[in-house]
C-alpha positions as CSV (number, residue, x, y, z in Angstrom):
1,M,-6.8,-18.0,16.6
2,S,-5.8,-21.0,14.6
3,S,-3.9,-20.8,11.3
4,T,-6.7,-22.8,9.5
5,A,-9.2,-19.9,10.1
6,L,-7.1,-17.6,7.9
7,T,-6.7,-19.9,4.9
8,P,-9.3,-20.0,2.1
9,N,-11.7,-22.9,1.8
10,N,-10.1,-24.4,-1.3
11,A,-6.7,-24.5,0.4
12,T,-7.8,-26.7,3.2
13,T,-10.0,-29.1,1.2
14,N,-7.9,-29.1,-2.1
15,A,-11.2,-29.1,-3.9
16,P,-11.2,-28.0,-7.6
17,P,-12.6,-24.6,-8.4
18,P,-16.4,-24.5,-9.1
19,T,-17.4,-24.8,-12.8
20,M,-20.5,-23.9,-14.7
21,S,-23.3,-26.5,-15.0
22,L,-24.4,-27.6,-18.5
23,T,-27.6,-25.6,-18.1
24,A,-25.7,-22.4,-17.3
25,R,-23.4,-22.9,-20.3
26,F,-26.4,-23.5,-22.5
27,L,-28.0,-20.2,-21.3
28,V,-24.8,-18.1,-21.5
29,F,-23.4,-19.3,-24.8
30,L,-26.5,-20.0,-26.8
31,C,-29.6,-18.3,-25.3
32,I,-28.2,-14.9,-24.7
33,P,-26.8,-14.4,-28.2
34,L,-30.0,-15.8,-29.7
35,L,-32.0,-13.4,-27.6
36,F,-30.0,-10.4,-28.9
37,G,-30.4,-11.7,-32.5
38,V,-34.2,-11.9,-32.0
39,A,-34.2,-8.5,-30.5
40,G,-32.4,-7.1,-33.6
41,L,-34.9,-8.8,-35.8
42,G,-37.8,-7.3,-33.8
43,A,-36.3,-3.8,-33.9
44,S,-35.9,-4.2,-37.7
45,Y,-39.5,-5.3,-38.0
46,L,-40.7,-2.3,-36.0
47,Q,-38.7,-0.1,-38.3
48,T,-40.5,-1.5,-41.3
49,K,-43.7,-0.1,-39.7
50,S,-42.4,3.5,-39.6
51,V,-40.2,3.5,-42.7
52,P,-42.1,2.2,-45.7
53,Y,-39.1,1.1,-47.8
54,H,-37.1,-0.6,-45.1
55,E,-36.3,-4.3,-45.8
56,I,-35.6,-6.9,-43.2
57,D,-32.1,-8.3,-43.8
58,F,-31.6,-11.6,-41.8
59,N,-27.8,-11.3,-42.0
60,R,-27.7,-7.6,-40.8
61,D,-30.6,-7.8,-38.3
62,F,-30.1,-11.3,-36.7
63,V,-26.7,-12.8,-37.5
64,V,-24.5,-9.7,-36.8
65,P,-26.0,-9.0,-33.3
66,C,-25.9,-12.7,-32.4
67,V,-22.2,-13.1,-33.4
68,L,-21.2,-9.9,-31.7
69,V,-22.8,-10.9,-28.4
70,M,-21.3,-14.4,-28.8
71,A,-17.9,-12.9,-29.2
72,L,-18.5,-10.7,-26.1
73,V,-19.6,-13.7,-24.0
74,V,-16.5,-15.7,-25.1
75,V,-14.2,-12.8,-24.2
76,I,-15.8,-12.3,-20.8
77,G,-15.5,-16.0,-20.3
78,F,-11.8,-16.0,-20.9
79,R,-11.3,-12.9,-18.7
80,T,-13.2,-14.4,-15.8
81,G,-11.6,-17.8,-16.0
82,G,-14.6,-19.7,-17.3
83,F,-17.2,-17.7,-15.3
84,R,-15.9,-19.0,-12.0
85,G,-17.6,-17.3,-9.1
86,Q,-14.5,-17.4,-6.8
87,G,-11.7,-17.5,-9.3
88,E,-8.8,-15.1,-9.5
89,V,-8.8,-12.1,-11.8
90,V,-6.7,-13.0,-14.8
91,G,-4.5,-10.1,-16.1
92,V,-3.0,-9.5,-19.5
93,G,-0.5,-12.1,-20.3
94,G,-1.6,-14.3,-17.5
95,Q,-0.3,-12.1,-14.7
96,E,-2.5,-11.4,-11.7
97,E,-3.4,-7.9,-10.9
98,E,-4.7,-6.2,-7.7
99,D,-6.1,-2.8,-6.9
100,V,-3.8,-0.1,-5.5
101,K,-5.4,0.9,-2.2
102,D,-3.3,3.7,-0.7
103,G,-1.2,5.4,-3.3
104,D,-3.8,5.9,-6.0
105,R,-7.3,7.4,-5.6
106,K,-8.4,6.5,-9.1
107,G,-8.3,2.7,-8.4
108,K,-5.9,1.9,-11.2
109,R,-4.5,-1.6,-11.3
110,Q,-0.9,-2.5,-10.6
111,K,0.9,-5.8,-11.3
112,K,1.8,-7.9,-8.2
113,K,5.4,-8.0,-7.4
114,Q,6.8,-11.5,-7.1
């Protein structure tokens, strides 16, 4: 067995980690929050059919769900290192973490010892 068979692909080619395409960024950062905003507006519209005095409020029904999902997407983007498929898990404070395999049955995370 050669030593190159045990090294990851990025280590042998020195290639940069994969990044998101422009279309993927457009979908994740714009379309998904807008979709949730439109869903909030649709839910409010359906509520006006069952509750006679319910008013549609654009700020409450569209903007708030859209901004909350945008914040969630940004946080997930930071935690995953820019939505890289093969990136490392980034821990709190920039420290890497790994699952404890033998000593803990609950799967808690433990900081790597350097």
